[in-house]
VEXDREN-2710 file (C-alpha; in Angstrom, 1 decimal):
% VEXDREN-2710
k/r/px/py/pz
1/MET/97.8/93.6/105.0
2/GLU/99.0/97.0/106.3
3/ALA/98.6/99.9/103.8
4/ASP/102.2/100.8/103.8
5/LYS/103.2/97.2/102.9
6/VAL/100.9/97.0/99.9
7/PRO/102.9/96.5/96.6
8/GLU/102.8/99.5/94.3
9/LYS/101.2/97.5/91.4
10/LEU/98.3/96.5/93.6
11/LYS/97.7/100.2/94.7
12/ILE/97.7/101.3/91.0
13/LEU/95.1/98.6/90.2
14/HIS/93.0/99.5/93.3
15/ILE/93.3/96.0/94.7
16/ASN/93.0/95.6/98.5
17/PRO/95.1/92.6/99.4
18/ILE/94.0/90.5/102.4
19/GLN/96.4/87.7/101.9
20/TRP/99.1/88.2/99.3
21/PRO/102.1/85.8/99.3
22/LYS/105.6/86.9/98.3
23/VAL/106.0/85.2/94.9
24/GLU/107.9/85.8/91.7
25/ASP/106.7/88.8/89.6
26/TYR/105.4/86.6/86.7
27/LEU/103.1/84.7/89.1
28/GLU/101.7/88.0/90.4
29/ASP/101.4/89.4/86.9
30/CYS/99.5/86.3/85.7
31/ILE/97.0/86.5/88.6
32/LEU/96.4/90.2/88.1
33/SER/96.2/90.0/84.3
34/ALA/93.6/87.1/84.5
35/VAL/91.5/89.1/87.0
36/MET/91.6/92.3/85.0
37/ASN/90.8/90.5/81.7
38/ALA/87.9/88.6/83.3
39/CYS/86.4/91.7/84.9
40/VAL/86.5/93.7/81.6
41/LYS/85.1/90.8/79.6
42/TYR/82.3/89.6/82.0
43/GLY/81.6/92.5/84.4
44/ASP/79.2/91.4/87.2
45/ASN/78.9/87.7/86.1
46/GLN/80.7/86.1/88.9
47/TYR/80.5/82.6/87.4
48/GLU/82.0/83.6/84.1
49/VAL/84.7/85.8/85.9
50/SER/85.8/82.9/88.1
51/LYS/85.8/80.4/85.2
52/HIS/87.8/82.8/83.0
53/ILE/90.4/83.4/85.8
54/LYS/90.8/79.7/86.4
55/VAL/91.2/78.8/82.7
56/GLU/93.7/81.6/82.1
57/VAL/95.8/81.0/85.2
58/GLU/96.0/77.2/84.5
59/ALA/96.9/77.8/80.9
60/VAL/99.9/80.0/81.9
61/LEU/101.0/78.5/85.2
62/GLY/99.8/74.9/85.0
63/GLY/98.4/72.9/87.8
64/ASN/94.9/73.0/89.3
65/TRP/93.7/76.4/90.6
66/VAL/90.5/77.2/92.6
67/VAL/88.9/80.5/92.1
68/ILE/86.1/81.8/94.3
69/VAL/84.5/85.2/93.6
70/CYS/81.8/86.7/95.9
71/PRO/80.6/90.1/97.0
72/ALA/83.1/91.9/99.2
73/ASP/80.6/92.5/102.0
74/GLN/82.2/90.6/104.8
75/LYS/79.0/90.7/106.9
76/THR/77.3/88.5/104.3
77/TYR/80.2/86.4/103.0
78/ASN/83.4/85.3/104.5
79/ILE/85.9/82.9/103.0
80/HIS/87.8/80.5/105.2
81/TYR/90.0/77.6/104.2
82/THR/93.1/75.8/105.3
83/PRO/95.7/74.9/102.6
84/ALA/97.1/71.4/102.9
85/ILE/100.8/71.4/103.8
86/VAL/103.0/68.4/103.2
87/HIS/106.0/68.5/105.5
88/ASN/109.5/68.5/104.0
89/ILE/108.3/68.9/100.5
90/GLY/109.3/72.6/100.0
91/TYR/105.7/73.8/100.0
92/GLN/105.3/77.3/98.7
93/GLU/102.1/79.1/99.7
94/MET/100.1/80.0/96.5
95/SER/97.0/81.6/97.8
96/PHE/95.7/85.1/97.1
97/THR/92.8/86.7/98.8
98/PHE/91.9/90.3/97.9
99/GLU/89.1/92.7/97.2
100/TYR/88.7/94.4/93.8
101/ASP/85.7/96.2/92.3
102/ASN/83.3/95.3/95.1
103/ARG/84.2/91.6/95.0
104/ARG/86.3/89.4/97.1
105/TYR/88.5/87.0/95.3
106/LEU/90.2/83.8/96.6
107/ILE/92.6/82.2/94.2
108/PHE/94.7/79.3/95.3
109/LYS/96.6/76.4/93.8
110/THR/95.7/72.9/94.9
END
């Protein structure tokens, strides 16, 4: 994502968006709140951070969410996936990939 197109709230939180869909504010706020809360509570424990984010997002937004957290070093780890799209169903992309606090996050609804 180009630096001049990064939403202001992501800049304030020092989040580097890689893939950030245009969604309603409450969806963005839920994702951001879950990530911030998990990082404060669990620090470097990637397992607990990912579990906390998943539980919090599912509690607020419903559905089944997948959360992957790994080091941001793209030379070591790179996340690739293809979301399933059902034609003529009004699919809304709900996947967020971003870097924050030396970690790469992939959060998407299945």
